[in-house]
C-alpha positions as CSV (number, residue, x, y, z in Angstrom):
1,M,-11.4,-13.7,-10.1
2,H,-8.7,-12.6,-12.3
3,K,-5.4,-12.0,-11.2
4,Y,-5.3,-8.5,-12.5
5,L,-9.1,-7.3,-12.0
6,L,-10.5,-5.8,-9.5
7,R,-14.5,-4.7,-9.5
8,L,-16.6,-2.8,-7.8
9,P,-17.9,-3.7,-4.4
10,P,-21.7,-4.0,-5.6
11,E,-20.3,-6.3,-8.0
12,I,-19.3,-8.6,-6.1
13,Q,-21.9,-10.5,-4.2
14,G,-22.1,-14.0,-2.7
15,P,-23.7,-15.2,0.7
16,N,-21.7,-15.8,3.9
17,R,-19.3,-13.3,3.3
18,A,-17.0,-12.8,5.9
19,T,-16.8,-8.9,7.8
20,A,-14.4,-6.5,8.2
21,V,-13.7,-3.2,8.9
22,D,-11.6,-0.7,7.8
23,L,-9.2,1.8,9.8
24,F,-7.3,4.6,8.9
25,S,-8.8,4.1,5.3
26,G,-7.3,6.3,3.3
27,A,-8.0,6.3,-0.4
28,G,-9.6,2.9,0.2
29,G,-6.9,0.5,-1.4
30,I,-7.3,-1.5,1.9
31,T,-10.9,-1.7,1.1
32,L,-11.1,-2.4,-2.5
33,G,-9.0,-4.9,-2.1
34,L,-10.8,-7.0,1.2
35,A,-14.1,-6.3,-1.0
36,N,-12.3,-8.2,-4.0
37,A,-11.2,-11.3,-1.4
38,G,-15.0,-11.7,-0.6
39,F,-15.6,-9.8,2.3
40,E,-18.8,-7.5,3.8
41,V,-17.0,-3.8,4.3
42,V,-18.9,-2.4,6.9
43,F,-17.6,0.3,8.4
44,C,-14.8,2.3,7.2
45,A,-12.5,5.7,9.2
46,D,-10.6,7.9,8.2
47,Q,-10.1,12.0,9.6
48,D,-9.0,13.3,5.9
49,E,-11.7,15.1,4.6
50,T,-11.2,14.5,0.8
51,C,-9.9,10.8,1.5
52,A,-13.6,10.7,2.7
53,L,-15.1,12.4,-0.2
54,T,-12.9,9.7,-2.3
55,H,-14.3,6.8,-0.4
56,Q,-18.1,8.2,-1.4
57,R,-17.1,8.5,-4.9
58,N,-15.8,5.3,-5.0
59,F,-17.3,3.4,-1.8
60,P,-20.4,4.8,-1.7
61,T,-22.4,2.2,-0.2
62,I,-19.9,1.2,2.5
63,P,-20.6,3.7,5.8
64,F,-18.1,5.5,7.0
65,D,-17.1,8.0,8.9
66,C,-14.9,11.3,8.6
67,A,-13.3,11.6,12.3
68,D,-10.0,11.1,14.3
69,V,-9.0,7.3,15.8
70,E,-8.9,9.4,19.4
71,R,-12.7,9.7,19.2
72,L,-14.6,6.3,18.0
73,T,-15.8,3.5,20.6
74,G,-16.6,0.3,19.7
75,A,-19.4,0.4,20.8
76,Q,-20.7,3.2,18.3
77,I,-19.0,1.7,15.0
78,L,-21.0,-1.9,16.4
79,K,-23.7,0.4,16.4
80,V,-23.1,1.0,13.3
81,V,-22.9,-2.2,11.8
82,G,-25.7,-4.2,13.8
83,M,-23.5,-6.3,15.3
84,K,-22.2,-7.7,18.8
85,R,-19.5,-7.6,20.2
86,G,-17.0,-10.3,18.8
87,E,-19.2,-11.2,15.8
88,L,-16.7,-9.1,13.4
89,D,-14.1,-11.2,11.4
90,L,-11.7,-8.5,10.7
91,L,-10.6,-4.9,11.7
92,I,-7.5,-4.2,9.5
93,G,-6.0,-0.6,9.0
94,G,-3.0,1.3,8.7
95,P,-1.9,3.6,11.2
96,P,0.1,6.9,9.6
97,C,3.7,5.8,9.1
98,Q,5.1,8.7,9.3
99,G,7.5,8.8,12.6
100,F,8.8,5.1,11.5
101,S,9.4,5.6,7.7
102,I,13.1,5.7,7.0
103,I,12.6,8.5,5.4
104,G,11.0,10.6,7.9
105,Q,12.6,11.5,11.5
106,R,11.9,8.5,12.6
107,Q,11.2,10.0,16.2
108,I,9.9,7.7,19.0
109,W,8.6,10.6,20.2
110,D,6.3,11.2,17.1
111,P,2.5,11.4,18.6
112,R,1.1,9.5,15.1
113,N,3.5,6.4,16.9
114,G,0.4,6.3,19.9
115,L,-2.4,6.0,16.7
116,F,-1.3,2.1,17.4
117,R,-2.5,1.6,20.3
118,E,-5.5,3.7,19.9
119,F,-6.2,0.9,17.2
120,L,-5.5,-1.6,19.5
121,R,-7.8,-0.3,22.1
122,L,-11.0,-0.3,19.4
123,A,-9.5,-4.3,18.8
124,T,-10.5,-5.2,22.8
125,E,-13.5,-2.8,22.2
126,L,-15.2,-4.4,18.8
127,N,-12.7,-8.1,19.9
128,P,-12.6,-9.6,16.3
129,K,-11.8,-13.2,15.1
130,C,-8.7,-11.6,13.6
131,V,-6.7,-8.0,13.8
132,V,-5.0,-6.8,10.8
133,I,-1.9,-4.1,10.5
134,E,0.2,-2.6,7.8
135,N,2.9,-0.4,8.1
136,V,6.6,0.5,7.0
137,T,9.0,-1.8,7.5
138,G,11.4,1.0,8.9
139,L,9.5,0.6,12.7
140,A,11.4,-3.0,13.4
141,T,14.5,-1.5,13.8
142,L,13.0,2.0,16.0
143,N,14.9,2.5,19.2
144,K,16.3,-0.8,18.9
145,G,13.6,-2.8,18.1
146,T,11.5,-1.1,21.1
147,V,8.5,-0.3,18.7
148,L,8.1,-3.7,18.4
149,R,8.6,-5.2,21.2
150,D,5.5,-2.7,22.2
151,I,3.6,-3.6,19.4
152,G,3.9,-7.0,20.4
153,R,2.7,-6.9,23.6
154,A,-0.3,-4.5,23.1
155,F,-1.2,-7.4,20.4
156,A,-0.5,-9.7,23.4
157,Q,-3.1,-7.3,25.9
158,A,-5.3,-7.1,23.7
159,G,-6.1,-11.0,24.3
160,Y,-4.3,-11.9,20.7
161,T,-1.3,-13.8,19.3
162,V,0.9,-11.7,16.7
163,D,2.9,-12.7,14.0
164,C,4.9,-10.2,11.9
165,A,6.3,-10.3,7.5
166,E,7.4,-8.0,5.7
167,L,5.5,-8.7,2.6
168,L,7.3,-7.0,-0.8
169,A,3.8,-5.9,-3.6
170,A,5.6,-6.9,-7.0
171,Q,5.1,-10.8,-5.4
172,Y,1.7,-10.4,-6.0
173,G,1.0,-8.8,-9.0
174,V,1.7,-5.3,-7.5
175,P,4.7,-3.5,-10.3
176,Q,5.3,-2.4,-7.4
177,M,9.0,-2.7,-4.9
178,R,7.6,-1.7,-2.4
179,W,8.0,-3.8,0.4
180,R,5.2,-3.2,4.3
181,M,5.1,-4.8,7.6
182,F,2.2,-6.7,8.1
183,F,1.2,-7.8,11.3
184,I,-1.5,-10.7,11.6
185,G,-2.9,-11.1,15.5
186,W,-5.7,-14.0,15.8
187,R,-8.0,-13.8,19.2
188,L,-7.1,-16.6,21.7
189,D,-9.9,-18.7,21.6
190,Q,-9.5,-19.2,17.1
191,G,-6.4,-21.1,18.5
192,K,-4.9,-19.8,14.4
193,R,-1.5,-18.0,14.1
194,G,-0.4,-16.9,10.7
195,G,-2.3,-15.9,7.4
196,F,0.6,-14.6,4.8
197,P,0.0,-15.1,1.3
198,L,2.3,-17.0,-0.5
199,P,3.5,-15.4,-3.6
200,T,1.6,-15.7,-6.6
201,H,4.7,-13.9,-8.9
202,G,8.9,-14.5,-8.9
203,R,10.1,-17.1,-7.9
204,A,11.1,-15.7,-4.7
205,G,9.6,-17.5,-1.3
206,I,8.1,-14.6,1.5
207,G,11.1,-12.1,3.0
208,D,13.5,-14.2,0.4
209,L,13.9,-10.7,-1.2
210,V,13.9,-7.5,1.4
211,P,14.9,-3.8,0.8
212,N,18.0,-1.9,1.0
213,R,19.9,-4.9,-0.6
214,S,20.7,-5.3,-4.6
215,I,17.8,-7.2,-6.5
216,T,19.0,-9.2,-9.8
217,A,17.2,-9.1,-13.0
218,D,17.0,-13.3,-12.5
219,E,14.4,-13.1,-9.3
220,C,12.3,-10.0,-10.7
221,K,11.1,-12.3,-13.7
222,G,7.7,-12.7,-13.3
223,F,6.8,-8.8,-11.8
224,V,4.7,-7.2,-14.1
225,T,7.5,-3.3,-15.0
226,I,6.8,-0.2,-16.0
227,G,5.5,-1.0,-19.6
228,D,3.2,-3.6,-18.5
229,A,1.3,-1.5,-16.3
230,I,1.6,2.4,-18.3
231,G,2.9,2.0,-21.9
232,D,-0.7,2.2,-22.9
233,L,-1.9,5.7,-21.4
234,P,-1.8,8.9,-23.6
235,P,1.0,10.7,-23.6
236,I,1.0,14.2,-21.8
237,K,2.9,16.8,-21.1
238,G,3.9,18.7,-17.7
239,G,1.5,20.5,-16.5
240,E,-1.2,19.3,-19.0
241,E,-4.1,16.0,-18.0
242,G,-4.7,13.5,-20.8
243,A,-8.4,13.1,-20.8
244,V,-8.6,10.7,-23.5
245,Y,-7.6,7.0,-24.6
246,V,-5.6,6.5,-27.1
247,G,-4.5,3.2,-28.2
248,A,-5.5,-0.4,-27.2
249,P,-4.5,-2.1,-23.8
250,T,-1.6,-5.1,-24.8
251,T,-0.8,-6.5,-21.3
252,D,-3.4,-8.9,-19.3
253,Y,-2.5,-5.6,-16.3
254,Q,-3.3,-2.5,-18.4
255,R,-6.6,-4.9,-19.9
256,A,-6.9,-5.1,-16.2
257,M,-7.2,-2.0,-15.5
258,R,-9.3,-0.1,-17.6
259,A,-12.1,-2.8,-17.2
260,G,-15.5,-0.8,-16.4
261,A,-13.2,2.2,-17.4
262,R,-15.1,5.3,-18.2
263,K,-14.9,7.4,-21.9
264,A,-12.7,10.0,-19.8
265,L,-9.9,9.1,-17.8
266,A,-9.5,10.3,-14.7
267,N,-6.4,11.6,-12.6
268,H,-4.1,12.1,-15.7
269,Y,-2.5,15.3,-14.7
270,A,1.6,14.7,-14.6
271,A,3.0,18.1,-12.4
272,R,4.7,21.1,-14.3
273,L,8.7,21.4,-13.9
274,S,11.1,23.8,-13.5
275,K,12.9,25.4,-16.3
276,Q,16.0,24.4,-14.8
277,N,14.6,20.2,-13.9
278,M,13.5,20.1,-17.5
279,A,16.6,20.9,-19.1
280,R,18.4,17.9,-15.8
281,I,15.4,15.3,-17.5
282,E,16.1,16.1,-21.4
283,R,18.9,14.5,-20.5
284,L,18.6,11.8,-19.3
285,K,18.3,8.1,-21.0
286,P,16.0,5.1,-20.0
287,G,17.8,4.3,-16.2
288,D,20.1,7.1,-16.3
289,D,20.2,9.1,-12.7
290,W,21.9,12.3,-11.6
291,R,25.0,10.7,-12.7
292,A,24.6,10.9,-15.9
293,L,24.0,15.3,-16.1
294,P,26.5,17.9,-16.2
295,H,27.7,19.0,-13.1
296,H,26.8,22.8,-13.7
297,L,23.1,21.1,-14.8
298,L,22.8,19.8,-10.8
299,P,21.1,21.6,-8.0
300,G,23.9,23.1,-5.7
301,G,23.9,20.1,-2.9
302,M,24.4,17.4,-5.2
303,Q,27.4,18.7,-6.7
304,R,28.9,18.4,-3.7
305,A,27.2,14.8,-3.5
306,L,29.3,11.5,-3.7
307,R,29.6,9.4,-7.2
308,K,27.9,6.6,-4.8
309,D,24.9,8.4,-3.2
310,H,21.4,9.5,-4.4
311,T,21.4,6.8,-7.3
312,R,17.6,6.8,-8.0
313,R,17.3,10.6,-8.1
314,Y,16.2,12.2,-11.2
315,R,16.4,9.1,-12.4
316,R,14.2,7.8,-15.2
317,M,12.4,4.9,-15.9
318,Q,12.7,2.2,-18.1
319,W,10.5,0.5,-19.8
320,D,11.2,-3.4,-18.8
321,G,12.3,-2.2,-15.4
322,I,10.1,-2.1,-12.4
323,A,8.8,0.3,-10.5
324,R,10.4,2.2,-6.9
325,S,8.5,2.7,-4.4
326,I,5.4,5.3,-4.8
327,I,5.8,8.2,-2.4
328,T,3.8,11.0,-2.2
329,R,6.4,13.3,-3.8
330,F,6.4,11.4,-7.0
331,R,5.7,14.3,-8.8
332,D,9.4,15.9,-8.4
333,P,12.7,14.2,-10.1
334,K,15.0,14.8,-7.0
335,S,12.5,12.3,-4.7
336,G,13.8,9.5,-6.7
337,E,12.8,7.0,-10.4
338,Y,9.2,8.6,-11.2
339,I,10.5,10.0,-14.9
340,H,8.7,8.9,-17.2
341,P,10.9,6.4,-19.9
342,E,10.3,8.5,-22.8
343,Q,8.4,11.7,-21.8
344,H,9.6,15.1,-20.7
345,R,7.9,14.9,-17.3
346,T,7.1,13.0,-13.4
347,I,5.0,10.2,-14.1
348,S,1.3,11.8,-13.4
349,I,-0.9,10.9,-10.8
350,R,-2.8,8.9,-12.9
351,E,0.0,6.3,-14.1
352,A,1.5,6.6,-10.1
353,A,-2.2,4.5,-9.2
354,R,-1.5,1.9,-11.6
355,I,1.6,1.3,-10.3
356,Q,-0.1,0.9,-7.1
357,S,-2.9,-1.0,-8.8
358,F,-5.1,1.2,-8.7
359,P,-7.8,0.2,-11.4
360,D,-8.9,3.1,-13.8
361,W,-12.8,3.5,-12.3
362,F,-11.4,4.2,-9.4
363,V,-11.6,8.2,-9.1
364,L,-9.1,10.3,-6.5
365,E,-10.6,13.3,-5.8
366,G,-9.1,16.3,-4.0
367,N,-6.8,19.3,-5.6
368,Y,-3.3,17.2,-7.3
369,T,-1.3,17.6,-4.0
370,Q,-4.4,16.0,-2.0
371,Q,-4.1,13.0,-5.2
372,Y,-0.6,12.9,-4.7
373,D,-1.1,12.6,-1.2
374,Q,-4.0,9.9,-1.3
375,V,-1.9,7.9,-3.5
376,G,1.7,8.0,-2.4
377,N,-0.1,6.8,1.1
378,A,-2.6,4.3,-0.2
379,V,-2.1,0.7,0.5
380,P,-1.4,-1.6,-3.1
381,P,-4.7,-2.9,-3.6
382,L,-3.5,-5.5,-4.8
383,L,-1.8,-6.9,-2.0
384,A,-4.4,-6.3,0.4
385,R,-6.8,-8.4,-2.0
386,A,-3.7,-11.5,-1.5
387,V,-3.4,-10.9,2.3
388,A,-7.4,-11.2,2.5
389,E,-7.7,-14.2,0.8
390,E,-5.1,-15.8,3.0
391,I,-7.3,-14.3,5.9
392,G,-10.8,-15.3,4.7
393,K,-9.8,-18.9,3.7
394,M,-8.4,-19.3,7.5
395,L,-11.3,-18.5,8.7
396,R,-13.6,-20.4,6.7
397,S,-10.6,-23.6,8.2
398,R,-11.2,-25.3,11.4
399,E,-6.9,-26.0,11.4
400,G,-4.6,-23.7,13.2
401,L,-1.2,-23.6,11.5
402,L,0.6,-21.2,9.7
403,P,-0.2,-22.4,6.1
404,Y,3.8,-21.4,4.8
405,P,6.9,-20.8,5.6
406,V,7.6,-17.5,6.0
407,K,10.6,-16.1,6.3
408,S,11.3,-12.8,8.3
409,R,14.0,-10.8,9.3
410,Y,12.0,-9.1,12.5
411,R,10.3,-11.8,14.8
412,I,7.5,-10.4,18.5
413,P,9.9,-12.1,20.8
414,A,8.4,-16.0,21.9
415,E,8.0,-14.7,25.6
416,I,5.1,-12.1,24.7
417,T,3.4,-14.1,22.0
418,L,4.0,-17.4,24.7
419,A,2.5,-14.7,27.7
420,A,-1.0,-13.8,25.2
421,A,-1.9,-17.4,25.7
422,E,-1.6,-18.0,29.2
């Protein structure tokens, strides 16, 4: 398969495909990655009604339940998919992460954090061969590592050994410096550990590049740039939506993103900005941030900020740069590095979807706010595909060794892993 090409699930056929259930599926980034890694996705669920519409639009043949995970049972899922307990190959999902994120309040009591336990309850009821949880890296340090240890214990209680690692999306072809924590657990009778894929882009290994530290241009060589990703999309103004392509794709990534797309370009909308924000971004050159603005143009709070702080706010992208992590608030220039390299606006929903590695044929449903939320909360499909491909290899293999060395700042305590095996 082409390294960037993501096809519609109905186009992907093959005998004896491994099966997967995707919970908290959101816009469908994991589902799309799974399908393109050769998995048969037999069931998805998410409580968001707009995500249900997006799923129906893009994955009409995959069963979807618009439901809170607390009310789902393994028996219900097994009935839908026509399986017995223990037959499912993979259960995967990304429980909501706002309680763990360094951007949010990081509250240990956030009720959304308890969804991990609901996810692993379903793992116990379904008893799949492999269980994968994706989430933000911030959970590893929350409450001095309590959450990390609790997750490890929950896996052990469910009958799984588990390992974790931080994966950088840019190392797997996603044009974005987005780190995510993956927990990969194997049912004890499988005798396997790990499943973290070898990076395909750049020179670094897993764990060599970590968030909140300076990364050199040399370390970014081989990553897909902003220009590679979105340079072919038509110009628009804030408050407008572009509907047609005006030029041919010029890079492998652009060609892959446009493969199978309709003539009409969906979701290419950029937010209308206030006069104050327009006056600010019109002053910025590529690579500039708030520190390049005249003092009188700065918001009141930033007029008192230290020059060393908030260095990504009001920052204009550069064509040869690597995009920062896409969040739900990318319409707001003060939220980060989301100003278009040339045009006086923040990036469009389609441009953000491209940076997340969603192909252009993939249409996001709902109003603009709902589309922003879906893109910002999504798992990049190319990252999901890389993980799924490695797990697929391990499911087919009789060997149980870690296939690649994994460097990680955080580990599940050894005593928890040993307790699971006893």
